[in-house]
PARO-410457 format. One record per residue (C-alpha): residue number from 0; residue in three letters; x, y, z. Coordinates in steps of 0.05 Angstrom, whole numbers, padded with zeros to 5 digits. Each point is the difference from the previous one (the first is absolute). Example, Ala and Ser with C-alpha at 12.3 -4.5 7.8 and 13.67 -1.06 7.14 Angstrom:
PARO-410457
+-----+-----+--------+--------+--------+
|   n | res |   east |  north |     up |
+-----+-----+--------+--------+--------+
|   0 | ala |  00246 | -00090 |  00156 |
|   1 | ser |  00027 |  00069 | -00013 |
+-----+-----+--------+--------+--------+
***
This chain:
PARO-410457
+-----+-----+--------+--------+--------+
|   n | res |   east |  north |     up |
+-----+-----+--------+--------+--------+
|   0 | met | -02138 |  02183 |  03375 |
|   1 | leu |  00063 |  00034 |  00017 |
|   2 | pro | -00003 | -00040 |  00069 |
|   3 | asp | -00010 | -00072 | -00038 |
|   4 | leu |  00058 |  00018 | -00052 |
|   5 | ser |  00044 |  00020 |  00062 |
|   6 | leu | -00027 | -00060 |  00038 |
|   7 | ala |  00029 | -00038 | -00057 |
|   8 | ala |  00063 |  00031 | -00010 |
|   9 | ala |  00017 | -00010 |  00065 |
|  10 | val | -00018 | -00073 |  00000 |
|  11 | ile |  00042 | -00005 | -00079 |
|  12 | ser |  00064 |  00039 |  00050 |
|  13 | ile | -00002 | -00040 |  00051 |
|  14 | ala | -00002 | -00069 | -00048 |
|  15 | leu |  00050 |  00030 | -00039 |
|  16 | leu |  00038 |  00019 |  00063 |
|  17 | val | -00004 | -00073 |  00027 |
|  18 | gly |  00018 | -00033 | -00068 |
|  19 | leu |  00067 |  00030 | -00006 |
|  20 | val |  00026 |  00001 |  00076 |
|  21 | leu | -00030 | -00081 |  00020 |
|  22 | pro |  00045 | -00054 | -00039 |
|  23 | lys | -00036 | -00043 | -00049 |
|  24 | arg |  00042 | -00060 |  00008 |
|  25 | arg |  00048 | -00037 |  00065 |
|  26 | leu |  00066 |  00033 |  00012 |
|  27 | pro |  00039 | -00056 |  00029 |
|  28 | asp |  00059 |  00007 |  00027 |
|  29 | leu | -00009 |  00081 | -00010 |
|  30 | arg |  00058 |  00007 |  00058 |
|  31 | ala |  00058 | -00035 | -00033 |
|  32 | arg | -00010 |  00013 | -00059 |
|  33 | leu |  00003 |  00077 |  00020 |
|  34 | arg |  00072 | -00017 |  00033 |
|  35 | asp |  00012 | -00025 | -00068 |
|  36 | leu | -00012 |  00058 | -00043 |
|  37 | arg |  00034 |  00044 |  00061 |
|  38 | val |  00076 | -00037 | -00014 |
|  39 | gly | -00015 | -00009 | -00073 |
|  40 | arg | -00015 | -00083 |  00001 |
|  41 | arg | -00055 |  00016 | -00039 |
|  42 | arg | -00023 |  00053 | -00050 |
|  43 | trp | -00084 | -00002 |  00003 |
|  44 | leu | -00042 | -00017 |  00058 |
|  45 | tyr | -00044 | -00048 | -00031 |
|  46 | gly |  00015 | -00001 | -00077 |
|  47 | ala |  00015 |  00049 | -00049 |
|  48 | pro | -00059 |  00043 | -00019 |
|  49 | ser | -00033 | -00023 | -00066 |
|  50 | gly |  00046 |  00015 | -00061 |
|  51 | trp |  00069 |  00020 |  00044 |
|  52 | ser |  00027 | -00071 | -00013 |
|  53 | gly |  00015 |  00004 | -00074 |
|  54 | ser |  00042 |  00057 | -00029 |
|  55 | pro | -00014 |  00053 | -00020 |
|  56 | arg | -00039 |  00018 |  00073 |
|  57 | pro | -00072 |  00040 | -00006 |
|  58 | val |  00005 |  00077 |  00005 |
|  59 | gly | -00044 |  00051 |  00006 |
|  60 | arg | -00072 | -00018 | -00003 |
|  61 | gly |  00007 | -00084 |  00005 |
|  62 | arg |  00056 |  00015 |  00053 |
|  63 | leu | -00064 |  00035 |  00033 |
|  64 | leu | -00049 | -00062 | -00015 |
|  65 | ser |  00054 | -00056 |  00018 |
|  66 | glu |  00005 |  00045 |  00067 |
|  67 | phe | -00070 |  00005 |  00014 |
|  68 | asp | -00011 | -00070 |  00000 |
|  69 | arg |  00040 | -00024 |  00053 |
|  70 | val | -00032 |  00069 |  00046 |
|  71 | leu | -00065 | -00039 | -00012 |
|  72 | glu |  00039 | -00072 |  00016 |
|  73 | leu |  00035 |  00025 |  00063 |
|  74 | gly | -00028 |  00063 |  00027 |
|  75 | ala |  00014 |  00064 |  00004 |
|  76 | pro |  00051 | -00006 |  00064 |
|  77 | val |  00029 | -00053 | -00029 |
|  78 | trp |  00004 |  00019 | -00068 |
|  79 | leu |  00049 |  00070 |  00031 |
|  80 | leu |  00041 | -00042 |  00046 |
|  81 | ala |  00016 | -00048 | -00059 |
|  82 | arg |  00023 |  00057 | -00046 |
|  83 | ile |  00042 |  00031 |  00056 |
|  84 | val |  00037 | -00064 |  00011 |
|  85 | glu |  00000 | -00020 | -00073 |
|  86 | asp |  00039 |  00055 | -00012 |
|  87 | arg |  00047 |  00003 |  00049 |
|  88 | ser |  00007 | -00075 | -00024 |
|  89 | ser |  00011 |  00025 | -00060 |
|  90 | arg |  00058 |  00049 |  00014 |
|  91 | val |  00033 | -00052 |  00046 |
|  92 | arg |  00004 | -00051 | -00059 |
|  93 | leu |  00039 |  00052 | -00041 |
|  94 | glu |  00038 |  00014 |  00046 |
|  95 | glu |  00025 | -00072 |  00015 |
|  96 | ser |  00007 | -00012 | -00078 |
|  97 | thr |  00038 |  00069 | -00006 |
|  98 | arg |  00043 | -00020 |  00055 |
|  99 | trp |  00010 | -00070 | -00034 |
| 100 | thr |  00021 |  00018 | -00070 |
| 101 | gly |  00057 |  00039 |  00030 |
| 102 | ser |  00018 | -00049 |  00056 |
| 103 | ala |  00060 | -00046 | -00019 |
| 104 | gln | -00047 | -00063 |  00008 |
| 105 | ala | -00029 |  00017 | -00065 |
| 106 | phe |  00064 |  00021 | -00036 |
| 107 | leu |  00030 | -00072 |  00022 |
| 108 | asn | -00067 | -00027 | -00017 |
| 109 | ser |  00001 |  00023 | -00073 |
| 110 | his |  00069 | -00024 |  00003 |
| 111 | ala | -00009 | -00068 |  00003 |
| 112 | ala | -00070 |  00000 | -00042 |
| 113 | gly |  00053 |  00033 | -00057 |
| 114 | thr | -00041 |  00060 | -00008 |
| 115 | ile |  00068 |  00042 |  00010 |
| 116 | gly |  00069 | -00019 |  00002 |
| 117 | glu |  00068 |  00001 |  00049 |
| 118 | glu |  00023 |  00057 | -00024 |
| 119 | glu | -00072 |  00044 |  00004 |
| 120 | leu | -00014 | -00029 |  00063 |
| 121 | ile |  00068 |  00020 |  00041 |
| 122 | arg | -00017 |  00064 | -00039 |
| 123 | his | -00073 |  00008 |  00031 |
| 124 | leu |  00028 | -00017 |  00073 |
| 125 | gln |  00052 |  00039 | -00001 |
| 126 | ala | -00040 |  00064 | -00019 |
| 127 | arg | -00047 | -00015 |  00051 |
| 128 | ser |  00063 | -00002 |  00047 |
| 129 | leu | -00024 | -00077 |  00015 |
| 130 | pro |  00048 | -00054 |  00014 |
| 131 | val |  00028 | -00030 | -00063 |
| 132 | pro |  00001 | -00088 |  00000 |
| 133 | ala |  00064 | -00029 |  00012 |
| 134 | ala |  00035 | -00037 | -00067 |
| 135 | lys | -00011 | -00066 | -00018 |
| 136 | ala |  00049 | -00054 |  00036 |
| 137 | arg |  00037 | -00031 | -00049 |
| 138 | ser |  00065 | -00053 |  00004 |
| 139 | arg |  00055 |  00026 | -00029 |
| 140 | val |  00041 | -00049 |  00020 |
| 141 | val | -00025 | -00082 | -00017 |
| 142 | gly |  00044 | -00039 |  00052 |
| 143 | arg | -00003 | -00079 | -00003 |
| 144 | arg | -00022 | -00035 |  00061 |
| 145 | pro |  00027 | -00063 |  00037 |
| 146 | ala | -00034 | -00060 | -00021 |
| 147 | thr | -00045 | -00026 |  00058 |
| 148 | pro |  00027 | -00047 |  00043 |
| 149 | ile | -00022 | -00078 | -00014 |
| 150 | asp | -00018 | -00005 |  00062 |
| 151 | trp | -00054 |  00060 | -00001 |
| 152 | trp | -00029 | -00040 | -00055 |
| 153 | met | -00004 | -00074 |  00040 |
| 154 | glu | -00026 |  00035 |  00068 |
| 155 | arg | -00064 |  00039 | -00052 |
| 156 | glu | -00012 | -00062 | -00030 |
| 157 | glu | -00007 | -00043 |  00069 |
| 158 | leu | -00047 |  00067 |  00029 |
| 159 | ala | -00039 | -00011 | -00061 |
| 160 | arg | -00006 | -00076 |  00008 |
| 161 | gln | -00021 |  00010 |  00087 |
| 162 | his | -00055 |  00049 | -00028 |
| 163 | ala | -00032 | -00038 | -00053 |
| 164 | ala |  00005 | -00056 |  00045 |
| 165 | asn | -00034 |  00039 |  00051 |
| 166 | arg | -00049 |  00021 | -00045 |
| 167 | ser | -00023 | -00065 | -00025 |
| 168 | glu | -00010 | -00023 |  00075 |
| 169 | ala | -00057 |  00056 |  00013 |
| 170 | ala | -00061 |  00003 | -00013 |
| 171 | pro | -00009 |  00032 | -00064 |
| 172 | pro | -00054 |  00061 |  00010 |
| 173 | thr | -00060 | -00006 | -00040 |
| 174 | ile | -00030 |  00066 | -00044 |
| 175 | gly | -00072 | -00024 |  00014 |
| 176 | his | -00005 |  00032 |  00072 |
| 177 | leu |  00013 |  00068 | -00033 |
| 178 | ala | -00068 |  00007 | -00024 |
| 179 | glu | -00025 | -00020 |  00073 |
| 180 | ala |  00042 |  00061 |  00024 |
| 181 | val | -00061 |  00049 | -00015 |
| 182 | asp | -00057 |  00000 |  00035 |
| 183 | gly | -00057 | -00039 | -00041 |
| 184 | val |  00039 | -00024 | -00058 |
| 185 | val | -00001 | -00061 | -00019 |
| 186 | pro |  00049 | -00041 | -00047 |
| 187 | ala | -00037 | -00025 | -00071 |
| 188 | thr | -00016 | -00065 | -00012 |
| 189 | ser | -00017 | -00029 | -00063 |
| 190 | gly | -00063 | -00035 |  00035 |
| 191 | asp | -00023 |  00060 |  00036 |
| 192 | arg | -00057 |  00024 | -00037 |
| 193 | asp | -00020 |  00055 |  00051 |
| 194 | leu |  00062 |  00040 | -00003 |
| 195 | leu |  00010 |  00065 | -00032 |
| 196 | ser |  00054 |  00012 | -00035 |
| 197 | ile |  00025 |  00071 |  00000 |
| 198 | ala |  00051 |  00032 | -00045 |
| 199 | ile |  00009 |  00073 | -00001 |
| 200 | val |  00082 |  00019 | -00004 |
| 201 | gly |  00024 |  00017 | -00069 |
| 202 | arg | -00079 | -00022 | -00018 |
| 203 | phe | -00074 | -00015 |  00020 |
| 204 | glu | -00018 | -00071 |  00002 |
| 205 | met | -00058 | -00039 |  00037 |
| 206 | glu | -00020 | -00066 | -00005 |
| 207 | ala | -00039 | -00058 |  00037 |
| 208 | ala | -00005 | -00069 | -00028 |
| 209 | gly |  00028 |  00013 | -00054 |
| 210 | ala | -00036 |  00053 | -00023 |
| 211 | asp |  00021 |  00070 | -00025 |
| 212 | leu | -00046 |  00055 |  00047 |
| 213 | ala |  00058 |  00060 | -00010 |
| 214 | ala | -00037 |  00001 | -00069 |
| 215 | asp | -00073 |  00002 |  00028 |
| 216 | leu |  00010 |  00047 |  00047 |
| 217 | leu |  00037 |  00057 | -00046 |
| 218 | arg | -00062 |  00000 | -00045 |
| 219 | his | -00033 |  00042 |  00053 |
| 220 | lys |  00043 |  00051 |  00016 |
| 221 | val | -00047 |  00024 |  00069 |
| 222 | ala |  00014 | -00078 |  00024 |
| 223 | ala |  00066 | -00003 | -00013 |
| 224 | phe |  00013 |  00072 |  00036 |
| 225 | ile | -00030 | -00021 |  00052 |
| 226 | val |  00027 | -00075 |  00013 |
| 227 | val |  00066 |  00028 | -00010 |
| 228 | tyr | -00008 |  00052 |  00040 |
| 229 | leu | -00028 | -00041 |  00059 |
| 230 | met |  00054 | -00049 | -00016 |
| 231 | ala |  00059 |  00042 | -00003 |
| 232 | arg | -00017 |  00029 |  00076 |
| 233 | thr | -00009 | -00078 |  00018 |
| 234 | ile |  00066 | -00016 | -00020 |
| 235 | leu |  00028 |  00059 |  00037 |
| 236 | asn | -00040 | -00010 |  00071 |
| 237 | arg | -00029 | -00067 |  00006 |
| 238 | lys | -00042 |  00014 |  00055 |
| 239 | leu | -00028 |  00062 | -00033 |
| 240 | arg | -00076 |  00002 | -00015 |
| 241 | leu | -00022 |  00067 | -00036 |
| 242 | thr | -00076 |  00037 |  00014 |
| 243 | lys | -00044 |  00017 | -00067 |
| 244 | ala |  00011 |  00067 |  00017 |
| 245 | glu |  00071 | -00003 | -00017 |
| 246 | leu | -00001 | -00042 | -00060 |
| 247 | gly | -00061 |  00040 | -00020 |
| 248 | asp |  00043 |  00067 |  00007 |
| 249 | glu |  00071 | -00040 | -00042 |
| 250 | leu | -00059 | -00012 | -00062 |
| 251 | thr | -00037 |  00061 | -00009 |
| 252 | pro |  00039 |  00062 |  00040 |
| 253 | gly | -00034 |  00059 | -00002 |
| 254 | leu | -00078 | -00032 |  00005 |
| 255 | gly | -00040 |  00006 |  00067 |
| 256 | pro |  00001 | -00049 |  00042 |
| 257 | glu | -00069 | -00033 | -00019 |
| 258 | lys |  00012 |  00002 | -00065 |
| 259 | gln |  00067 | -00041 |  00007 |
| 260 | arg | -00032 | -00045 |  00045 |
| 261 | lys | -00052 | -00008 | -00046 |
| 262 | arg |  00042 | -00013 | -00052 |
| 263 | leu |  00046 | -00041 |  00026 |
| 264 | thr | -00063 | -00052 |  00024 |
| 265 | asn | -00014 |  00000 | -00077 |
| 266 | arg |  00068 | -00021 | -00016 |
| 267 | leu |  00005 | -00054 |  00043 |
| 268 | val | -00072 | -00035 | -00015 |
| 269 | asp |  00029 |  00012 | -00071 |
| 270 | met |  00063 | -00033 |  00017 |
| 271 | arg | -00042 | -00080 |  00019 |
| 272 | ser | -00017 |  00002 | -00065 |
| 273 | glu |  00058 |  00031 | -00043 |
| 274 | leu |  00058 | -00043 |  00031 |
| 275 | pro |  00014 | -00070 |  00010 |
| 276 | pro | -00017 | -00038 |  00060 |
| 277 | glu |  00071 | -00009 |  00026 |
| 278 | leu |  00010 |  00078 | -00001 |
| 279 | ala | -00072 |  00026 |  00020 |
| 280 | glu |  00000 | -00051 |  00059 |
| 281 | arg |  00060 |  00031 |  00034 |
| 282 | ile | -00019 |  00076 | -00006 |
| 283 | val | -00025 | -00004 |  00080 |
| 284 | val | -00056 |  00053 |  00025 |
| 285 | gly | -00005 | -00006 |  00073 |
| 286 | lys | -00062 |  00019 |  00047 |
| 287 | asp |  00043 |  00058 |  00026 |
| 288 | asp | -00006 |  00037 | -00070 |
| 289 | ser |  00078 | -00029 | -00009 |
| 290 | ile |  00024 | -00025 | -00070 |
| 291 | ala |  00060 | -00045 | -00021 |
| 292 | phe |  00022 | -00042 | -00039 |
| 293 | asp |  00020 | -00072 |  00024 |
| 294 | leu |  00075 | -00029 | -00018 |
| 295 | ala | -00014 | -00060 |  00040 |
| 296 | arg |  00033 | -00060 | -00043 |
| 297 | thr |  00037 |  00047 | -00046 |
| 298 | ser |  00062 | -00005 | -00037 |
| 299 | ile |  00022 |  00066 | -00005 |
| 300 | asp |  00078 |  00008 | -00037 |
| 301 | tyr |  00010 |  00071 |  00034 |
| 302 | glu |  00000 | -00032 |  00077 |
| 303 | arg |  00039 | -00058 | -00029 |
| 304 | leu |  00050 |  00058 | -00021 |
| 305 | leu |  00008 |  00036 |  00058 |
| 306 | ala |  00006 | -00072 |  00045 |
| 307 | leu |  00044 | -00024 | -00043 |
| 308 | ala |  00041 |  00076 |  00014 |
| 309 | arg | -00010 | -00008 |  00070 |
| 310 | glu |  00029 | -00072 | -00002 |
| 311 | cys |  00056 |  00007 | -00037 |
| 312 | ala |  00025 |  00066 |  00047 |
| 313 | ser | -00014 | -00049 |  00067 |
| 314 | lys |  00065 | -00040 | -00029 |
| 315 | asp |  00053 |  00051 |  00004 |
| 316 | gly |  00034 | -00014 | -00062 |
| 317 | leu |  00010 | -00065 | -00010 |
| 318 | leu | -00055 | -00043 | -00047 |
| 319 | ser | -00023 | -00070 | -00002 |
| 320 | pro |  00003 | -00015 | -00072 |
| 321 | glu | -00080 | -00014 | -00003 |
| 322 | leu | -00007 |  00070 |  00028 |
| 323 | ala |  00038 |  00034 | -00048 |
| 324 | ala | -00032 | -00035 | -00056 |
| 325 | glu | -00064 |  00029 |  00026 |
| 326 | ala |  00027 |  00064 |  00005 |
| 327 | ala |  00032 | -00007 | -00068 |
| 328 | arg | -00072 | -00020 | -00025 |
| 329 | met | -00042 |  00055 |  00029 |
| 330 | leu |  00049 |  00062 | -00022 |
| 331 | ala | -00019 | -00037 | -00077 |
| 332 | thr | -00076 |  00004 |  00006 |
| 333 | ser | -00006 |  00059 |  00046 |
| 334 | glu |  00024 |  00057 | -00037 |
| 335 | gly | -00054 |  00054 | -00023 |
| 336 | glu | -00043 |  00036 |  00037 |
| 337 | val | -00049 | -00012 |  00059 |
| 338 | leu | -00075 | -00001 | -00036 |
| 339 | pro |  00015 |  00030 | -00057 |
| 340 | ile | -00073 |  00004 | -00016 |
| 341 | trp | -00001 |  00049 |  00051 |
| 342 | asp |  00005 |  00071 | -00027 |
| 343 | glu | -00036 | -00009 | -00062 |
| 344 | leu | -00065 | -00021 |  00049 |
| 345 | glu |  00015 |  00053 |  00050 |
| 346 | gln |  00000 |  00050 | -00049 |
| 347 | ala | -00066 | -00025 | -00040 |
| 348 | leu | -00044 | -00005 |  00067 |
| 349 | asn |  00008 |  00061 |  00043 |
| 350 | gly |  00056 |  00032 | -00030 |
| 351 | ala |  00064 | -00012 |  00044 |
| 352 | arg | -00032 |  00038 |  00051 |
| 353 | gly | -00009 | -00051 |  00054 |
| 354 | ala |  00044 | -00031 |  00049 |
| 355 | gly |  00015 | -00063 | -00032 |
| 356 | gly |  00058 |  00014 | -00045 |
| 357 | glu |  00039 |  00021 |  00063 |
| 358 | phe | -00011 | -00082 |  00036 |
| 359 | val |  00017 | -00020 | -00077 |
| 360 | arg |  00072 |  00036 |  00004 |
| 361 | glu |  00005 | -00028 |  00075 |
| 362 | leu | -00003 | -00067 | -00041 |
| 363 | arg |  00046 |  00015 | -00042 |
| 364 | gln |  00043 |  00020 |  00039 |
| 365 | arg |  00007 | -00062 |  00042 |
| 366 | ala |  00014 | -00042 | -00065 |
| 367 | glu |  00058 |  00040 | -00017 |
| 368 | glu |  00031 |  00002 |  00069 |
| 369 | ala | -00011 | -00072 | -00003 |
| 370 | arg |  00037 | -00013 | -00066 |
| 371 | val |  00055 |  00035 |  00018 |
| 372 | thr |  00008 | -00041 |  00071 |
| 373 | ile | -00005 | -00066 | -00046 |
| 374 | leu |  00057 |  00027 | -00048 |
| 375 | gly |  00044 |  00029 |  00058 |
| 376 | ala | -00016 | -00070 |  00030 |
| 377 | leu |  00026 | -00028 | -00049 |
| 378 | ala |  00058 |  00029 | -00017 |
| 379 | ala |  00019 | -00011 |  00077 |
| 380 | asn | -00001 | -00075 | -00011 |
| 381 | his |  00045 |  00010 | -00063 |
| 382 | leu |  00048 |  00052 |  00042 |
| 383 | ala | -00006 | -00063 |  00053 |
| 384 | arg |  00022 | -00050 | -00049 |
| 385 | his |  00056 |  00042 | -00022 |
| 386 | glu | -00038 |  00010 | -00069 |
| 387 | pro |  00010 |  00076 | -00003 |
| 388 | ala | -00012 |  00000 | -00069 |
| 389 | ala | -00069 | -00024 | -00007 |
| 390 | ala | -00026 |  00054 |  00054 |
| 391 | ile |  00030 |  00052 | -00032 |
| 392 | pro | -00058 |  00008 | -00049 |
| 393 | leu | -00051 | -00025 |  00054 |
| 394 | leu |  00025 |  00072 |  00051 |
| 395 | glu | -00005 |  00042 | -00070 |
| 396 | arg | -00064 | -00013 | -00009 |
| 397 | ala | -00019 |  00005 |  00069 |
| 398 | leu |  00048 |  00066 |  00019 |
| 399 | glu | -00038 |  00032 | -00073 |
| 400 | arg | -00073 | -00016 |  00027 |
| 401 | gln |  00016 |  00024 |  00075 |
| 402 | pro |  00072 |  00042 | -00007 |
| 403 | glu | -00013 |  00027 |  00074 |
| 404 | arg |  00014 | -00066 |  00030 |
| 405 | glu |  00076 |  00010 |  00025 |
| 406 | asp |  00011 | -00076 |  00013 |
| 407 | leu | -00018 | -00018 | -00055 |
| 408 | ala |  00055 |  00053 | -00041 |
| 409 | arg |  00053 | -00028 |  00053 |
| 410 | arg | -00014 | -00080 | -00022 |
| 411 | leu | -00004 |  00028 | -00073 |
| 412 | arg |  00072 |  00024 |  00012 |
| 413 | met |  00037 | -00052 |  00037 |
| 414 | ala | -00033 | -00053 | -00065 |
| 415 | tyr |  00036 |  00051 | -00045 |
| 416 | leu |  00073 |  00002 |  00045 |
| 417 | glu | -00008 | -00081 | -00008 |
| 418 | thr | -00011 |  00001 | -00068 |
| 419 | gly |  00060 |  00048 | -00008 |
| 420 | gln | -00038 |  00054 | -00024 |
| 421 | his |  00030 |  00058 |  00046 |
| 422 | gly | -00026 |  00057 | -00055 |
| 423 | arg | -00064 | -00015 |  00010 |
| 424 | ala |  00002 | -00021 |  00084 |
| 425 | ala |  00027 |  00076 |  00005 |
| 426 | glu | -00064 |  00027 | -00036 |
| 427 | ile | -00045 | -00038 |  00035 |
| 428 | gln |  00032 |  00030 |  00062 |
| 429 | arg |  00004 |  00075 | -00014 |
| 430 | asp | -00070 | -00001 | -00036 |
| 431 | his | -00031 | -00029 |  00068 |
| 432 | ala |  00053 |  00039 |  00039 |
| 433 | leu |  00021 | -00061 |  00030 |
| 434 | glu |  00057 | -00011 |  00055 |
| 435 | ala |  00058 | -00026 | -00015 |
+-----+-----+--------+--------+--------+
***
């Protein structure tokens, strides 16, 4: 009987050892994630342990249980490597936060936000031997400017008439071609019943032949997650075709490959009856085990936004009245976050443990860059037409969204100078370290 017990104990020990050593899920982008952890760009290798996202964090027995879950999921070698690099990431992020708190830029930002006054700002900077900002520019003597000669006004009027004549002779550019600038995007027509109209900027809408498809889709969370994930990946790369294994790992991370495949297959079968035909028929499963969401004959507000931004940027300053009007309409209707429903879907389906959030963040970043490009193009158009007052609010909005853009700061400084706001121009020059 003792040999039998020894054999059973050996088998159990081997099973436990294998269970602790081998990972239970796929580990995509492991090398890149470890590199990001090492330099502090990430806090966790694949999401925080269960219970760590809230406050206070688990301690004692709860902390051990949450870490044990990660040991089983990642395997002991990967978990041990992750803990070492995560600890380094925590130290690096703490050091960077400490350095930022005592930096000159942090105090300047607090002063700009109204958290500290000018005297307190100067006191903090002097205590750390940091340079004190220059005093605000003030005009002490207001002198009278000579009147502009009448000849200058007459020449200006003549030039304006010549520009107007040249614009009227040229064929006015149309806006319809903007949608065609993106492969696969078809301009919407009232008689096209096969066209799928999709809105993902600031809202989520799907419409075909006058029917609201988004409402039916969102009643089924799993189907909505699959459709939105496939759609986001396809919008980023029209030629991309995912495998079922990749989609299964995104839908149910942590399960074994066979269980993932079986569950995904069942969900795809259910979706055929759950979804409207206009959506169900667009989920294409290939013979090579690939899966994609067909975006042929679609009109997507996100792609129109990016196409319009490229069109405005190519004009190098002066926009036609039609293009400027289209850009203003696009800004008015494209505010808000891209795919606002994604975060809730991701949290409900996989606890935000998949890679889908990274792709959605890339969509959102591209949309934000497109908005800033359009704002800058409209402002440049006003400056080219000698309308600096109209350019100022556009440049302020653009610079607020992307404060690192030196070209926008230079344009805003020039607009302030042309409108006589020399103090504001000096602030922009100082805050963005612009050369005089």
